[in-house]
DSSP file (Angstrom, degrees, kcal/mol; ACC not computed):
  #  RESIDUE AA STRUCTURE BP1 BP2  ACC     N-H-->O    O-->H-N    N-H-->O    O-->H-N    TCO  KAPPA ALPHA  PHI   PSI    X-CA   Y-CA   Z-CA
    1    1 A M     >        0   0    0      0, 0.0     4,-2.1     0, 0.0     5,-0.2   0.000 360.0 360.0 360.0 -39.5  153.9   41.6 -117.5
    2    2 A K  H  >  +     0   0    0      1,-0.2     4,-2.6     2,-0.2     5,-0.2   0.892 360.0  54.0 -62.6 -38.9  152.5   43.3 -114.5
    3    3 A K  H  > S+     0   0    0      1,-0.2     4,-2.9     2,-0.2    -1,-0.2   0.913 108.3  48.8 -61.6 -42.9  150.8   45.8 -116.8
    4    4 A I  H  > S+     0   0    0      2,-0.2     4,-2.6     1,-0.2    -1,-0.2   0.907 111.7  49.3 -64.6 -41.7  149.1   43.1 -118.7
    5    5 A M  H  X S+     0   0    0     -4,-2.1     4,-2.5     2,-0.2    -2,-0.2   0.913 113.1  46.8 -64.0 -42.3  147.9   41.4 -115.5
    6    6 A I  H  X S+     0   0    0     -4,-2.6     4,-2.6     2,-0.2    -2,-0.2   0.932 113.4  48.1 -65.7 -45.4  146.5   44.7 -114.2
    7    7 A L  H  X S+     0   0    0     -4,-2.9     4,-2.6     1,-0.2    -2,-0.2   0.896 112.1  50.2 -62.2 -39.5  144.8   45.5 -117.5
    8    8 A T  H  X S+     0   0    0     -4,-2.6     4,-2.8     2,-0.2    -1,-0.2   0.920 110.9  48.9 -63.5 -43.6  143.3   41.9 -117.6
    9    9 A L  H  X S+     0   0    0     -4,-2.5     4,-2.4     2,-0.2    -2,-0.2   0.909 112.3  48.1 -62.3 -43.2  142.1   42.3 -114.0
   10   10 A V  H  X S+     0   0    0     -4,-2.6     4,-2.6     2,-0.2    -2,-0.2   0.922 112.6  49.4 -63.0 -44.1  140.5   45.7 -114.9
   11   11 A F  H  X S+     0   0    0     -4,-2.6     4,-2.5     2,-0.2    -2,-0.2   0.930 112.0  47.1 -61.7 -47.2  138.9   44.2 -118.0
   12   12 A V  H  X S+     0   0    0     -4,-2.8     4,-2.3     1,-0.2    -1,-0.2   0.897 112.2  51.0 -62.6 -40.7  137.5   41.2 -116.2
   13   13 A T  H  X S+     0   0    0     -4,-2.4     4,-2.6    -5,-0.2    -2,-0.2   0.920 110.6  48.6 -62.7 -44.1  136.1   43.5 -113.4
   14   14 A L  H  X S+     0   0    0     -4,-2.6     4,-2.5     1,-0.2    -2,-0.2   0.900 110.7  50.9 -64.0 -40.6  134.5   45.7 -116.0
   15   15 A L  H  X S+     0   0    0     -4,-2.5     4,-2.4     2,-0.2    -1,-0.2   0.913 110.9  49.3 -61.7 -41.9  132.9   42.7 -117.7
   16   16 A F  H  X S+     0   0    0     -4,-2.3     4,-2.2     2,-0.2    -2,-0.2   0.932 112.3  47.1 -62.1 -47.1  131.6   41.4 -114.3
   17   17 A L  H  X S+     0   0    0     -4,-2.6     4,-1.6     1,-0.2    -2,-0.2   0.890 112.0  50.5 -64.1 -38.7  130.1   44.8 -113.5
   18   18 A A  H  < S+     0   0    0     -4,-2.5     4,-0.5     1,-0.2    -1,-0.2   0.909 109.6  50.6 -65.0 -41.5  128.5   45.1 -116.9
   19   19 A A  H >< S+     0   0    0     -4,-2.4     3,-0.9     1,-0.2    -2,-0.2   0.887 109.3  51.3 -63.9 -38.3  127.0   41.7 -116.6
   20   20 A C  H >< S+     0   0    0     -4,-2.2     3,-0.7     1,-0.2    -1,-0.2   0.842 110.0  50.2 -66.7 -32.2  125.5   42.6 -113.2
   21   21 A G  T 3< S+     0   0    0     -4,-1.6    -1,-0.2     1,-0.2    -2,-0.2   0.486  93.2  75.7 -85.8  -2.5  124.0   45.7 -114.6
   22   22 A T  T <   +     0   0    0     -3,-0.9    -1,-0.2    -4,-0.5     2,-0.2   0.477  59.7 120.8 -91.8   0.4  122.3   44.0 -117.6
   23   23 A A    <   -     0   0    0     -3,-0.7     5,-0.0    -4,-0.2    -3,-0.0  -0.447  68.1-120.9 -62.1 129.5  119.5   42.4 -115.7
   24   24 A S    >>  -     0   0    0     -2,-0.2     3,-1.4     1,-0.1     4,-0.6  -0.302  16.0-114.8 -71.0 158.2  116.3   43.8 -117.2
   25   25 A S  H >> S+     0   0    0      1,-0.3     4,-0.7     2,-0.2     3,-0.6   0.752 114.8  68.8 -65.6 -20.7  113.9   45.7 -115.0
   26   26 A S  H >> S+     0   0    0      1,-0.2     4,-1.8     2,-0.2     3,-0.7   0.830  91.3  61.2 -65.5 -28.3  111.4   42.9 -115.6
   27   27 A D  H <4 S+     0   0    0     -3,-1.4    -1,-0.2     1,-0.2    -2,-0.2   0.818 105.2  47.8 -64.0 -29.2  113.7   40.7 -113.5
   28   28 A T  H << S+     0   0    0     -3,-0.6    -1,-0.2    -4,-0.6    -2,-0.2   0.581 116.9  40.1 -90.3  -9.3  113.2   43.0 -110.5
   29   29 A I  H X< S+     0   0    0     -4,-0.7     3,-0.8    -3,-0.7    33,-0.6   0.618  93.0  95.5-111.2 -16.6  109.4   43.2 -110.8
   30   30 A T  B 3< S+a   62   0A   0     -4,-1.8    33,-0.2     1,-0.2     3,-0.1  -0.404  81.9  22.9 -80.1 152.8  108.4   39.6 -111.7
   31   31 A G  T 3  S+     0   0    0     31,-2.2   114,-2.8     1,-0.2     2,-0.4   0.620  96.3 111.5  75.2  13.4  107.3   37.0 -109.2
   32   32 A I  E <   -B  144   0A   0     -3,-0.8     2,-1.0    30,-0.3    30,-0.5  -0.950  67.6-131.5-121.0 138.5  106.2   39.6 -106.6
   33   33 A V  E     - C   0  61A   0    110,-3.0   109,-2.5    -2,-0.4     2,-0.4  -0.799  29.4-156.2 -87.1 104.3  102.7   40.4 -105.4
   34   34 A W  E     -BC 141  60A   0     26,-2.6    26,-1.7    -2,-1.0     2,-0.5  -0.703   1.6-152.9 -85.7 130.6  102.6   44.2 -105.7
   35   35 A Q  E     -BC 140  59A   0    105,-2.7   105,-2.5    -2,-0.4     2,-0.4  -0.912  16.4-125.4-108.7 126.4  100.0   45.9 -103.5
   36   36 A W  E     +B  139   0A   0     22,-3.0   103,-0.3    19,-0.6    22,-0.2  -0.550  36.2 167.0 -72.0 120.6   98.6   49.3 -104.5
   37   37 A T  E     +     0   0A   0    101,-3.0    15,-3.0    -2,-0.4     2,-0.3   0.738  54.4   2.5-109.0 -30.0   99.2   51.8 -101.7
   38   38 A S  E     -BD 138  51A   0    100,-1.3   100,-2.4    13,-0.3     2,-0.4  -0.997  47.6-145.5-158.0 159.6   98.5   55.3 -103.1
   39   39 A L  E     -BD 137  50A   0     11,-2.3    11,-2.9    -2,-0.3     2,-0.6  -0.993  11.2-163.2-128.6 123.2   97.5   57.3 -106.0
   40   40 A T  E     -BD 136  49A   0     96,-2.7    96,-2.6    -2,-0.4     2,-0.7  -0.941   8.6-158.8-106.2 121.7   98.9   60.8 -106.7
   41   41 A D  E     +BD 135  48A   0      7,-3.2     7,-1.9    -2,-0.6    94,-0.2  -0.892  22.5 164.8-104.7 114.5   96.8   62.8 -109.2
   42   42 A R        +     0   0    0     92,-4.2    93,-0.2    -2,-0.7     5,-0.1   0.147  46.4 106.1-109.8  15.8   98.8   65.6 -110.9
   43   43 A S  S    S+     0   0    0     91,-0.5     2,-0.2     3,-0.1    -1,-0.1   0.627  79.9  41.3 -77.2 -12.6   96.2   66.2 -113.6
   44   44 A S  S    S-     0   0    0     -3,-0.2     4,-0.1     2,-0.2     0, 0.0  -0.686  99.9 -92.3-122.5 179.9   95.0   69.5 -112.1
   45   45 A E  S    S+     0   0    0     -2,-0.2     2,-0.9     1,-0.2    -1,-0.0   0.872 113.2  62.4 -60.5 -38.1   96.6   72.5 -110.5
   46   46 A N  S    S-     0   0    0      2,-0.0    -2,-0.2    -3,-0.0     2,-0.2  -0.796  82.4-145.5 -96.9 104.8   96.2   70.9 -107.0
   47   47 A E        -     0   0    0     -2,-0.9     2,-0.4    -5,-0.1    -5,-0.2  -0.474  20.3-168.8 -66.8 133.5   98.1   67.7 -106.7
   48   48 A T  E     -D   41   0A   0     -7,-1.9    -7,-3.2    -2,-0.2     2,-0.5  -0.965  13.3-158.2-127.3 144.8   96.4   65.2 -104.5
   49   49 A T  E     -D   40   0A   0     -2,-0.4     2,-0.5    -9,-0.2    -9,-0.2  -0.986   8.5-165.6-122.1 129.3   97.5   61.9 -103.0
   50   50 A T  E     -D   39   0A   0    -11,-2.9   -11,-2.3    -2,-0.5     2,-0.3  -0.954  15.6-135.9-116.2 126.8   95.0   59.3 -101.9
   51   51 A A  E     -D   38   0A   0     -2,-0.5   -13,-0.3   -13,-0.2   -14,-0.1  -0.612  22.8-126.1 -77.2 139.7   95.9   56.4  -99.7
   52   52 A V        -     0   0    0    -15,-3.0     2,-0.2    -2,-0.3     6,-0.1  -0.779  20.3-133.1 -88.5 120.3   94.4   53.1 -100.9
   53   53 A P  S    S+     0   0    0      0, 0.0     4,-0.2     0, 0.0    51,-0.1  -0.524  85.7   6.8 -70.8 139.5   92.5   51.4  -98.1
   54   54 A N  S >  S-     0   0    0     -2,-0.2     3,-2.6     1,-0.1     4,-0.2   0.963  70.3-169.3  55.4  63.1   93.4   47.7  -97.8
   55   55 A P  G >  S+     0   0    0      0, 0.0     3,-1.9     0, 0.0   -19,-0.6   0.775  80.7  71.0 -53.8 -27.6   96.3   47.5 -100.3
   56   56 A E  G 3  S+     0   0    0      1,-0.3     3,-0.1   -21,-0.2    -2,-0.1   0.656  92.9  58.3 -65.5 -13.1   96.2   43.7 -100.1
   57   57 A N  G <  S+     0   0    0     -3,-2.6    16,-3.4     1,-0.2     2,-0.5   0.477 102.2  56.5 -91.8  -4.3   92.9   43.9 -102.1
   58   58 A Y  E <  S+ E   0  72A   0     -3,-1.9   -22,-3.0    -4,-0.2     2,-0.3  -0.834  77.7 150.9-130.0  92.6   94.5   45.7 -105.0
   59   59 A T  E     -CE  35  71A   0     12,-1.4    12,-0.7    -2,-0.5     2,-0.3  -0.774  28.0-168.8-123.9 163.5   97.4   43.7 -106.3
   60   60 A I  E     -CE  34  70A   0    -26,-1.7   -26,-2.6    -2,-0.3     2,-0.4  -0.954   4.4-166.7-150.3 136.6   99.3   43.0 -109.5
   61   61 A T  E     -CE  33  69A   0      8,-2.9     8,-1.7    -2,-0.3     2,-0.5  -0.992  10.5-150.9-125.8 124.7  101.8   40.2 -110.2
   62   62 A F  E     -aE  30  68A   0    -33,-0.6   -31,-2.2   -30,-0.5   -30,-0.3  -0.830  12.4-152.5 -96.4 128.4  104.0   40.3 -113.3
   63   63 A N    >   -     0   0    0      4,-2.9     3,-1.8    -2,-0.5   -33,-0.0  -0.678  24.6-117.1 -98.7 154.9  105.1   37.0 -114.7
   64   64 A E  T 3  S+     0   0    0      1,-0.3    -1,-0.1    -2,-0.3     4,-0.0   0.746 110.9  63.6 -62.3 -24.4  108.3   36.4 -116.7
   65   65 A D  T 3  S-     0   0    0      2,-0.1    -1,-0.3     1,-0.1     3,-0.1   0.349 122.4 -99.2 -85.4   8.3  106.3   35.4 -119.8
   66   66 A G  S <  S+     0   0    0     -3,-1.8    15,-2.4     1,-0.3     2,-0.2   0.490  87.6 117.7  90.1   3.1  104.7   38.8 -120.1
   67   67 A T  E     - F   0  80A   0     13,-0.2    -4,-2.9    11,-0.0    -1,-0.3  -0.566  42.0-167.7 -96.3 167.1  101.4   37.9 -118.5
   68   68 A L  E     -EF  62  79A   0     11,-2.1    11,-1.8    -6,-0.2     2,-0.3  -0.964   8.8-173.2-146.6 161.8  100.0   39.3 -115.3
   69   69 A E  E     +EF  61  78A   0     -8,-1.7    -8,-2.9    -2,-0.3     2,-0.3  -0.973  16.4 145.6-150.7 161.5   97.3   38.7 -112.8
   70   70 A G  E     -EF  60  77A   0      7,-2.1     7,-2.2    -2,-0.3     2,-0.4  -0.984  39.6 -92.7-174.2-176.4   95.8   40.5 -109.9
   71   71 A K  E     -EF  59  76A   0    -12,-0.7   -12,-1.4    -2,-0.3     2,-0.4  -0.955  13.5-168.0-119.9 139.3   93.0   41.5 -107.6
   72   72 A A  E >   -EF  58  75A   0      3,-2.7     3,-1.5    -2,-0.4     2,-0.5  -0.759  68.3 -73.9-122.8  80.5   90.8   44.6 -107.9
   73   73 A D  T 3  S-     0   0    0    -16,-3.4    -1,-0.1    -2,-0.4   -14,-0.1  -0.540 119.2  -3.2  62.6-114.5   89.1   44.5 -104.6
   74   74 A C  T 3  S+     0   0    0     -2,-0.5    -1,-0.3    23,-0.1     2,-0.3   0.439 127.1  76.8 -88.0   2.2   86.6   41.6 -104.8
   75   75 A N  E <   -F   72   0A   0     -3,-1.5    -3,-2.7   -18,-0.2     2,-0.3  -0.724  66.1-147.1-108.5 159.2   87.4   41.0 -108.5
   76   76 A T  E     -F   71   0A   0     -2,-0.3    19,-2.4    -5,-0.3     2,-0.3  -0.882  16.8-176.0-120.0 157.2   90.3   39.2 -110.2
   77   77 A F  E     -FG  70  94A   0     -7,-2.2    -7,-2.1    -2,-0.3     2,-0.3  -0.958  10.8-165.6-146.7 163.5   91.9   40.0 -113.5
   78   78 A S  E     +F   69   0A   0     15,-1.9    14,-3.3    -2,-0.3     2,-0.3  -0.906  24.8 126.4-141.1 170.4   94.5   38.8 -115.9
   79   79 A G  E     -FG  68  91A   0    -11,-1.8   -11,-2.1    -2,-0.3     2,-0.3  -0.968  46.2 -79.3 171.7-156.7   96.3   40.3 -118.9
   80   80 A T  E     -FG  67  90A   0     10,-2.3    10,-2.8    -2,-0.3     2,-0.3  -0.895  27.5-160.9-134.6 163.7   99.6   41.1 -120.4
   81   81 A Y  E     - G   0  89A   0    -15,-2.4     2,-0.3    -2,-0.3     8,-0.2  -0.970   1.0-162.4-142.9 159.7  102.3   43.7 -120.1
   82   82 A S  E     - G   0  88A   0      6,-2.3     6,-2.7    -2,-0.3    -2,-0.0  -0.997  14.5-164.7-142.0 143.1  105.2   45.1 -122.1
   83   83 A Q    >   +     0   0    0     -2,-0.3     3,-0.6     4,-0.2     2,-0.4   0.122  57.5 114.6-111.0  18.3  108.3   47.1 -121.1
   84   84 A E  T 3  S+     0   0    0      1,-0.3    -2,-0.1     4,-0.1     4,-0.0  -0.766  88.2   1.1 -90.1 134.0  109.2   48.1 -124.7
   85   85 A N  T 3  S-     0   0    0     -2,-0.4     2,-0.4     1,-0.1    -1,-0.3   0.938 140.3 -39.3  56.3  50.5  108.8   51.8 -125.5
   86   86 A G  S <  S-     0   0    0     -3,-0.6     2,-0.4    32,-0.1    31,-0.2  -0.857  98.4 -54.2 104.1-137.9  107.7   52.6 -121.9
   87   87 A F        +     0   0    0     29,-1.7     2,-0.4    -2,-0.4    -4,-0.2  -0.981  53.1 179.8-145.2 128.1  105.4   50.4 -120.0
   88   88 A S  E     -G   82   0A   0     -6,-2.7    -6,-2.3    -2,-0.4     2,-0.4  -0.981  10.7-161.8-134.9 148.6  102.0   49.2 -121.1
   89   89 A I  E     -G   81   0A   0     26,-0.4     2,-0.6    -2,-0.4    -8,-0.2  -0.991   2.1-163.5-127.7 132.9   99.4   46.9 -119.6
   90   90 A T  E     -G   80   0A   0    -10,-2.8   -10,-2.3    -2,-0.4     2,-0.4  -0.967  16.1-145.9-116.3 114.8   96.5   45.2 -121.4
   91   91 A I  E     +G   79   0A   0     -2,-0.6   -12,-0.3   -12,-0.2     3,-0.1  -0.653  24.4 172.0 -80.6 130.8   93.8   44.0 -119.1
   92   92 A G  E     +     0   0A   0    -14,-3.3   -13,-0.2    -2,-0.4     2,-0.2   0.501  52.4  14.8-102.9-113.2   92.2   40.8 -120.4
   93   93 A A  E     +     0   0A   0    -16,-0.0   -15,-1.9   -14,-0.0     2,-0.4  -0.444  65.3 177.6 -71.3 136.2   89.7   38.7 -118.4
   94   94 A V  E     -G   77   0A   0    -17,-0.2   -17,-0.2    -2,-0.2     2,-0.2  -0.999  27.9-130.5-138.9 133.3   88.1   40.4 -115.4
   95   95 A T        -     0   0    0    -19,-2.4   -20,-0.1    -2,-0.4   -21,-0.0  -0.564  20.2-148.6 -75.1 153.4   85.4   39.2 -113.0
   96   96 A R        +     0   0    0     -2,-0.2     2,-0.2   -21,-0.1    -1,-0.1  -0.327  35.7 148.8-125.7  50.7   82.7   41.8 -112.6
   97   97 A A        -     0   0    0    -23,-0.1     2,-0.6     1,-0.1   -23,-0.1  -0.530  54.2-109.3 -80.0 151.6   81.3   41.4 -109.1
   98   98 A Y        -     0   0    0     -2,-0.2     3,-0.1     1,-0.1    -1,-0.1  -0.738  32.7-174.4 -81.1 121.5   79.9   44.5 -107.3
   99   99 A C        -     0   0    0     -2,-0.6     3,-0.2     1,-0.3    -1,-0.1   0.420  47.1 -88.8-100.3  -0.4   82.4   45.4 -104.6
  100  100 A G    >   -     0   0    0      1,-0.1     3,-1.1     2,-0.1    -1,-0.3  -0.285  42.7 -74.0 110.9 162.2   80.5   48.2 -102.9
  101  101 A D  T 3  S+     0   0    0      1,-0.2    -1,-0.1    -2,-0.1    -2,-0.0   0.768 127.1  49.0 -65.3 -28.2   80.2   52.0 -103.2
  102  102 A T  T 3  S+     0   0    0     -3,-0.2    -1,-0.2     2,-0.0    -2,-0.1   0.443  83.8 119.2 -94.7   0.8   83.6   52.7 -101.7
  103  103 A S    <   -     0   0    0     -3,-1.1     3,-0.2     1,-0.1     4,-0.2  -0.331  51.3-157.5 -66.6 146.9   85.5   50.2 -103.8
  104  104 A M     >  +     0   0    0    -51,-0.1     4,-2.8     1,-0.1     5,-0.2   0.115  60.5 114.1-105.6  17.6   88.3   51.5 -106.0
  105  105 A D  H  > S+     0   0    0      1,-0.2     4,-2.2     2,-0.2     5,-0.2   0.899  76.3  45.0 -60.9 -45.3   88.1   48.5 -108.3
  106  106 A T  H  > S+     0   0    0      2,-0.2     4,-2.3     1,-0.2    -1,-0.2   0.928 115.4  47.4 -65.1 -45.5   86.9   50.3 -111.4
  107  107 A Q  H  > S+     0   0    0      2,-0.2     4,-2.7     1,-0.2    -2,-0.2   0.907 110.9  52.8 -61.7 -42.6   89.4   53.2 -111.0
  108  108 A Y  H  X S+     0   0    0     -4,-2.8     4,-2.5     1,-0.2    -2,-0.2   0.933 111.3  44.9 -59.4 -48.7   92.2   50.7 -110.4
  109  109 A L  H  X S+     0   0    0     -4,-2.2     4,-1.9     2,-0.2    -1,-0.2   0.880 113.1  51.0 -66.2 -37.6   91.5   48.8 -113.6
  110  110 A Q  H  X S+     0   0    0     -4,-2.3     4,-0.6     2,-0.2    -2,-0.2   0.923 111.5  47.9 -64.7 -43.5   91.1   52.0 -115.6
  111  111 A L  H >< S+     0   0    0     -4,-2.7     3,-1.3     1,-0.2     4,-0.3   0.923 109.4  52.5 -62.8 -44.6   94.4   53.3 -114.4
  112  112 A L  H >< S+     0   0    0     -4,-2.5     3,-1.2     1,-0.3   -23,-0.3   0.895 107.5  52.8 -58.4 -39.8   96.2   50.1 -115.1
  113  113 A G  H 3< S+     0   0    0     -4,-1.9    -1,-0.3     1,-0.2    -2,-0.2   0.623 109.4  50.5 -70.7 -12.5   94.9   50.2 -118.7
  114  114 A S  T << S+     0   0    0     -3,-1.3    17,-0.6    -4,-0.6    -1,-0.2   0.314  78.7 134.2-105.8   6.1   96.3   53.8 -119.1
  115  115 A V  E <   +H  130   0A   0     -3,-1.2   -26,-0.4    -4,-0.3    15,-0.3  -0.308  20.3 166.4 -63.5 136.4   99.8   53.1 -117.8
  116  116 A A  E     +     0   0A   0     13,-3.3   -29,-1.7     1,-0.3     2,-0.3   0.522  65.3  19.7-122.3 -17.9  102.6   54.5 -120.0
  117  117 A A  E     +H  129   0A   0     12,-1.9    12,-2.9   -31,-0.2    -1,-0.3  -0.982  65.3 142.4-150.2 157.3  105.6   54.2 -117.7
  118  118 A G  E     +H  128   0A   0     -2,-0.3    10,-0.2    10,-0.2   -32,-0.1  -0.952   2.2 128.7 176.8 166.6  106.7   52.2 -114.7
  119  119 A G  E     -H  127   0A   0      8,-2.2     8,-2.4    -2,-0.3   -93,-0.0  -0.915  61.0 -29.2 157.7-179.3  109.3   50.3 -112.7
  120  120 A P  E     -H  126   0A   0      0, 0.0     6,-0.3     0, 0.0   -91,-0.1  -0.274  46.7-142.2 -58.5 144.6  111.0   49.9 -109.4
  121  121 A D        -     0   0    0      4,-1.6     5,-0.1     1,-0.0    17,-0.0   0.414  37.6-112.7 -92.7   2.7  111.1   53.1 -107.3
  122  122 A G  S    S+     0   0    0      3,-0.4     4,-0.1     1,-0.0    -1,-0.0   0.433 105.6  77.2  83.8  -2.0  114.6   52.6 -105.9
  123  123 A Q  S    S-     0   0    0      2,-0.1     3,-0.1     0, 0.0    -1,-0.0   0.057 121.7 -84.1-127.1  23.2  113.3   52.1 -102.4
  124  124 A G  S    S+     0   0    0      1,-0.3    17,-0.4    16,-0.1     2,-0.1   0.402 102.8  96.5  89.7  -2.5  111.9   48.5 -102.7
  125  125 A G        -     0   0    0     15,-0.1    -4,-1.6   -91,-0.0    -3,-0.4  -0.309  64.9-128.7-106.0-167.8  108.6   49.6 -104.1
  126  126 A F  E     -HI 120 139A   0     13,-1.8    13,-2.8    -6,-0.3     2,-0.4  -0.990  16.0-163.1-145.6 144.1  107.2   49.9 -107.6
  127  127 A A  E     -HI 119 138A   0     -8,-2.4    -8,-2.2    -2,-0.3     2,-0.4  -0.982   5.2-166.4-134.7 146.5  105.4   52.7 -109.4
  128  128 A L  E     -HI 118 137A   0      9,-2.2     9,-3.4    -2,-0.4     2,-0.4  -0.979  11.6-166.7-126.6 143.1  103.3   53.0 -112.5
  129  129 A E  E     -HI 117 136A   0    -12,-2.9   -13,-3.3    -2,-0.4   -12,-1.9  -0.973  16.1-132.5-132.1 146.6  102.4   56.3 -114.2
  130  130 A T  E >   -H  115   0A   0      5,-2.1     3,-2.3    -2,-0.4     4,-0.2  -0.327  62.8 -50.3 -80.9 175.0   99.9   57.3 -116.9
  131  131 A A  G >  S+     0   0    0    -17,-0.6     3,-1.4     1,-0.3    -1,-0.2  -0.163 129.4   5.1 -52.0 133.6  101.0   59.5 -119.8
  132  132 A G  G 3  S-     0   0    0      1,-0.3    -1,-0.3    -3,-0.1    -2,-0.0   0.561 121.4 -79.9  69.3   8.6  103.0   62.5 -118.8
  133  133 A G  G <  S+     0   0    0     -3,-2.3    -1,-0.3     2,-0.2    -2,-0.2   0.723  85.5 146.6  72.5  21.1  102.9   61.4 -115.1
  134  134 A A  S <  S+     0   0    0     -3,-1.4   -92,-4.2    -4,-0.2   -91,-0.5   0.887  73.0  22.3 -59.3 -40.4   99.4   62.7 -114.7
  135  135 A Q  E    S-B   41   0A   0    -94,-0.2    -5,-2.1   -93,-0.2     2,-0.5  -0.994  72.0-164.2-128.0 137.1   98.6   59.9 -112.2
  136  136 A R  E     -BI  40 129A   0    -96,-2.6   -96,-2.7    -2,-0.4     2,-0.5  -0.981   3.6-159.9-123.8 123.3  101.2   57.9 -110.3
  137  137 A M  E     -BI  39 128A   0     -9,-3.4    -9,-2.2    -2,-0.5     2,-0.4  -0.892   8.9-155.7-102.7 125.6  100.3   54.6 -108.6
  138  138 A E  E     -BI  38 127A   0   -100,-2.4  -101,-3.0    -2,-0.5  -100,-1.3  -0.834  10.9-171.0-103.2 139.8  102.6   53.5 -105.8
  139  139 A F  E     -BI  36 126A   0    -13,-2.8   -13,-1.8    -2,-0.4     2,-0.3  -0.943  10.4-149.5-128.1 148.8  103.0   49.8 -104.9
  140  140 A K  E     -B   35   0A   0   -105,-2.5  -105,-2.7    -2,-0.3     2,-0.6  -0.854  35.1 -96.8-113.7 156.3  104.7   48.0 -102.0
  141  141 A N  E     -B   34   0A   0    -17,-0.4  -107,-0.2    -2,-0.3     3,-0.1  -0.594  35.3-176.3 -71.5 115.6  106.2   44.6 -102.1
  142  142 A G  E     -     0   0A   0   -109,-2.5    -1,-0.2    -2,-0.6     2,-0.1   0.271  52.1 -87.8 -97.9  10.2  103.5   42.2 -100.7
  143  143 A G  E     -     0   0A   0   -110,-0.1  -110,-3.0     2,-0.0    -1,-0.4  -0.399  63.5 -35.0 110.4 172.7  105.8   39.1 -100.9
  144  144 A K  E     -B   32   0A   0   -112,-0.2  -112,-0.3    -2,-0.1     2,-0.1  -0.425  62.7-114.5 -71.4 138.8  106.7   36.5 -103.3
  145  145 A A              0   0    0   -114,-2.8    -1,-0.1    -2,-0.1    -2,-0.0  -0.398 360.0 360.0 -70.2 150.2  104.0   35.2 -105.7
  146  146 A K              0   0    0     -2,-0.1    -1,-0.1  -114,-0.0    -2,-0.0   0.448 360.0 360.0 -86.0 360.0  102.9   31.6 -105.3
C-alpha cells in the first residue's frame, strides 16, 4: 500500500511539473511593453553592438491574439506575429512621420520585418534575431501594457 501511495505521489508531482512547464513562450512575452535597448550586428567579420538611445521610443507589445503594436521613435505601428516554425513578425499599418536624421525608426521596422527567431532571454529580457542570428535585437521589460 505504501508503494502505491508513493508511486501516486510521484505521478501527481510529475503531472504538476509537466503542467507548469507547458506554458507557451507567448505567455511570457504578451502584455509587456518591450523596449529596444541594443542591436548586435554579426553580419560581418567585426561584430558590433549599438546601444539604442531612448529605448522607450522603440517599443513592441505582443498581444495574446497574435497582434502587436509599438512605437518606432515618433511613429506608431501595428501588425501580427507568429511563433510557429521560429518567430515571424508582419508589420501592418505604420505612421510615416519624419523623426529626424538620427532616428533609428526605419532600421527598427526593417529589422522587425526580418525576424526569424525570438523569445525570452532567461534574464527578464527578450531578444529577436534575423535569419542565422546575423542581427540580434535586445529588449528590456518596460512594464505592463495598458
